[in-house]
NUSE-25821 format. One record per residue (C-alpha): residue in three letters; y, x, z. Coordinates in Angstrom, 3 decimals. Layout:
BEGIN
   resn         yy         xx         zz
    ALA          Y          X          Z
...
% end
This chain:
BEGIN
   resn         yy         xx         zz
    UNK    -45.267     80.382     72.120
    UNK    -47.185     82.961     74.139
    UNK    -49.773     85.183     72.483
    UNK    -52.535     83.370     74.395
    UNK    -51.304     79.972     73.208
    UNK    -51.044     81.232     69.644
    UNK    -54.606     82.510     69.728
    UNK    -55.862     79.082     70.812
    UNK    -53.640     77.055     68.472
    UNK    -54.246     75.785     64.956
    UNK    -52.241     75.926     61.763
    UNK    -52.994     73.320     59.088
    UNK    -52.042     74.642     55.668
    UNK    -51.771     71.577     53.459
    UNK    -49.541     68.945     51.929
    UNK    -48.181     66.010     53.882
    UNK    -50.887     63.374     53.628
    UNK    -52.847     60.902     55.697
    UNK    -55.895     63.148     55.338
    UNK    -53.994     66.083     56.853
    UNK    -52.936     63.784     59.688
    UNK    -56.569     62.774     60.267
    UNK    -57.630     66.399     60.615
    UNK    -54.718     67.064     62.970
    UNK    -55.904     64.079     65.011
    UNK    -59.421     65.525     65.317
    UNK    -58.044     68.763     66.731
    UNK    -55.544     67.011     68.982
    UNK    -58.247     64.762     70.480
    UNK    -60.090     67.906     71.513
    UNK    -57.061     68.874     73.590
    UNK    -56.092     71.779     71.347
    UNK    -52.650     72.727     70.069
    UNK    -51.836     71.906     66.434
    UNK    -49.046     73.193     64.233
    UNK    -48.859     71.747     60.720
    UNK    -47.959     74.260     58.047
    UNK    -46.832     72.000     55.216
    UNK    -46.389     73.348     51.694
    UNK    -44.588     70.509     49.888
    UNK    -42.634     68.413     52.343
    UNK    -38.905     67.833     51.832
    UNK    -38.112     65.987     55.050
    UNK    -40.057     67.140     58.134
    UNK    -39.212     63.864     59.886
    UNK    -41.546     62.071     57.458
    UNK    -44.532     63.880     58.963
    UNK    -46.244     61.241     61.158
    UNK    -47.842     63.577     63.729
    UNK    -45.205     64.148     66.388
    UNK    -47.703     66.257     68.339
    UNK    -48.161     68.611     65.351
    UNK    -44.705     69.995     64.521
    UNK    -43.840     71.113     61.007
    UNK    -43.332     74.848     60.575
    UNK    -42.602     76.952     57.517
    UNK    -44.682     79.784     56.130
    UNK    -41.804     82.155     56.822
    UNK    -41.516     81.072     60.453
    UNK    -45.270     81.368     60.978
    UNK    -45.894     84.657     59.200
    UNK    -45.750     86.666     62.410
    UNK    -48.400     84.585     64.181
    UNK    -50.666     83.232     61.455
    UNK    -53.134     86.083     61.907
    UNK    -53.608     85.199     65.577
    UNK    -54.063     81.460     65.148
    UNK    -56.997     79.434     63.918
    UNK    -56.331     77.865     60.528
    UNK    -57.693     74.987     58.460
    UNK    -56.920     73.779     54.939
    UNK    -57.233     69.962     54.818
    UNK    -56.832     69.367     51.089
    UNK    -59.181     66.927     49.348
    UNK    -58.958     68.404     45.830
    UNK    -61.320     71.404     45.546
    UNK    -59.139     73.380     43.124
    UNK    -56.004     72.893     45.222
    UNK    -57.976     73.864     48.323
    UNK    -59.115     77.099     46.675
    UNK    -55.530     78.034     45.788
    UNK    -54.271     77.150     49.270
    UNK    -56.930     79.322     50.919
    UNK    -55.826     82.270     48.782
    UNK    -52.198     81.642     49.766
    UNK    -53.091     81.372     53.437
    UNK    -55.052     84.623     53.326
    UNK    -52.070     86.295     51.655
    UNK    -49.999     85.272     54.691
    UNK    -52.430     87.201     56.873
    UNK    -54.789     84.484     58.098
    UNK    -58.046     85.910     59.420
    UNK    -59.389     82.915     61.359
    UNK    -59.886     80.050     58.888
    UNK    -62.384     78.009     60.871
    UNK    -64.347     74.783     60.562
    UNK    -63.203     71.470     62.043
    UNK    -65.960     69.017     63.005
    UNK    -65.210     65.589     64.412
    UNK    -67.209     65.057     67.627
    UNK    -68.453     61.677     66.380
    UNK    -70.396     63.329     63.554
    UNK    -74.047     64.345     63.876
    UNK    -75.030     67.773     62.552
    UNK    -78.678     68.814     62.768
    UNK    -79.289     71.973     64.761
    UNK    -81.050     73.518     61.766
    UNK    -78.137     72.802     59.403
    UNK    -75.620     75.529     58.560
    UNK    -71.882     74.984     58.134
    UNK    -69.773     77.545     56.276
    UNK    -66.414     78.832     57.455
    UNK    -63.392     76.645     56.799
    UNK    -65.373     73.441     56.316
    UNK    -64.078     70.088     57.570
    UNK    -66.391     67.279     58.692
    UNK    -64.557     64.058     59.389
    UNK    -65.611     61.188     61.644
    UNK    -69.077     59.598     61.646
    UNK    -70.716     61.957     59.147
    UNK    -74.405     62.901     59.249
    UNK    -75.728     66.299     58.153
    UNK    -79.519     66.433     57.996
    UNK    -82.050     69.080     58.905
    UNK    -81.879     72.347     56.967
    UNK    -78.844     71.179     55.013
    UNK    -76.578     74.033     53.974
    UNK    -72.831     73.649     53.584
    UNK    -70.954     76.532     51.987
    UNK    -67.442     77.663     52.799
    UNK    -64.509     75.229     52.668
    UNK    -66.683     72.159     52.137
    UNK    -65.106     68.820     53.045
    UNK    -67.010     65.729     54.164
    UNK    -64.881     62.628     54.445
    UNK    -65.583     59.730     56.826
    UNK    -69.147     58.376     57.021
    UNK    -70.575     60.800     54.455
    UNK    -74.332     61.309     54.757
    UNK    -75.972     64.585     53.718
    UNK    -79.764     64.490     53.454
    UNK    -82.149     67.132     54.679
    UNK    -82.464     70.340     52.645
    UNK    -79.399     69.472     50.588
    UNK    -77.092     72.319     49.550
    UNK    -73.337     71.965     49.102
    UNK    -71.768     75.038     47.516
    UNK    -68.305     76.375     48.353
    UNK    -65.237     74.150     47.912
    UNK    -67.120     70.902     47.365
    UNK    -65.768     67.525     48.501
    UNK    -67.899     64.536     49.492
    UNK    -65.963     61.267     49.682
    UNK    -66.071     58.538     52.331
    UNK    -69.449     56.795     52.776
    UNK    -71.078     58.816     49.988
    UNK    -74.828     59.301     50.403
    UNK    -76.637     62.421     49.250
    UNK    -80.394     62.153     49.570
    UNK    -82.748     65.056     50.287
    UNK    -82.813     68.264     48.221
    UNK    -79.598     67.488     46.349
    UNK    -77.670     70.502     45.039
    UNK    -73.888     70.215     44.672
    UNK    -72.363     73.171     42.856
    UNK    -69.041     74.927     43.454
    UNK    -65.914     72.783     43.265
    UNK    -67.680     69.473     42.624
    UNK    -66.194     66.200     43.865
    UNK    -68.383     63.228     44.829
    UNK    -66.363     60.029     45.147
    UNK    -66.369     57.381     47.849
    UNK    -69.551     55.365     48.191
    UNK    -71.445     57.302     45.527
    UNK    -75.207     57.731     45.902
    UNK    -77.072     60.828     44.693
    UNK    -80.845     60.485     44.364
    UNK    -83.213     63.157     45.704
    UNK    -83.316     66.526     43.935
    UNK    -80.443     65.903     41.509
    UNK    -77.950     68.675     40.757
    UNK    -74.220     67.966     40.615
    UNK    -72.632     70.585     38.360
    UNK    -69.769     72.914     39.198
    UNK    -66.286     71.340     39.065
    UNK    -67.803     68.006     38.082
    UNK    -66.644     64.606     39.328
    UNK    -68.866     61.719     40.418
    UNK    -66.906     58.475     40.324
    UNK    -66.645     56.219     43.348
    UNK    -69.621     53.909     43.770
    UNK    -71.726     55.681     41.154
    UNK    -75.496     56.036     41.442
    UNK    -76.626     59.450     40.210
    UNK    -80.287     59.683     39.200
    UNK    -80.010     62.553     36.686
    UNK    -78.426     66.002     36.841
    UNK    -74.685     66.184     36.160
    UNK    -73.411     69.021     33.895
    UNK    -70.653     71.418     34.915
    UNK    -67.107     70.080     34.350
    UNK    -68.386     66.565     33.601
    UNK    -67.042     63.258     34.881
    UNK    -69.746     60.662     35.492
    UNK    -69.525     57.050     36.627
    UNK    -71.549     53.866     36.774
    UNK    -74.985     52.678     37.868
    UNK    -76.807     54.625     36.692
    UNK    -74.120     57.289     36.326
    UNK    -73.372     58.418     32.770
    UNK    -71.118     61.149     31.421
    UNK    -67.797     59.623     30.411
    UNK    -65.820     62.813     29.876
    UNK    -66.191     66.587     29.808
    UNK    -63.503     69.240     29.897
    UNK    -62.288     72.499     31.365
    UNK    -60.950     71.216     34.677
    UNK    -62.357     69.522     37.737
    UNK    -61.025     66.781     39.993
    UNK    -57.237     66.477     39.913
    UNK    -57.065     68.678     36.791
    UNK    -57.809     71.677     38.973
    UNK    -60.952     73.773     39.198
    UNK    -62.566     76.455     41.321
    UNK    -63.595     79.742     39.641
    UNK    -67.352     79.985     39.150
% end
């Protein structure tokens, strides 16, 4: 690979998953080069993206600083750890990936390393921190703030002035009413309707959402330092 090609290419630092493949597809559809840097794959032939070859961290160490990088991991705590590992390899260009079918208001701000999948909507004056992930069809209301390393699941709806704290995970199809706060490293179950604030490190579910568990870890038994 030439230095010019490396500078324009992408490395995806993640596990082998359908979500990683979806992010690779977004980049590929834009006509850009993708290399998948996979951290836990035993058989590279199992990787479904033949246009995004599997490479090892050792093989990529010499060029990772020149290439754009993304970390498509759904779990906030795992994503935090992966970003630290990628930076240790010398990455300096961890950039955002936004599917062209999504609508992002001109007044919204998107932090570095964030991933916005297909058909999402980000409203006026919404603020997304670093390494935020919006899955398919997520809707973020105006003046809503998503802190670093948050994940919003498919078809989740966050109304206006919602605050989602660091490392929180909002499940598929959940609805958050205006002005609620979702605590750091908390989990909102799929399909829940949140009308009250959610404490840090809490798991809530139901309609209306109620606390069903509290602990020391976030989604996937992993958390982001706060």
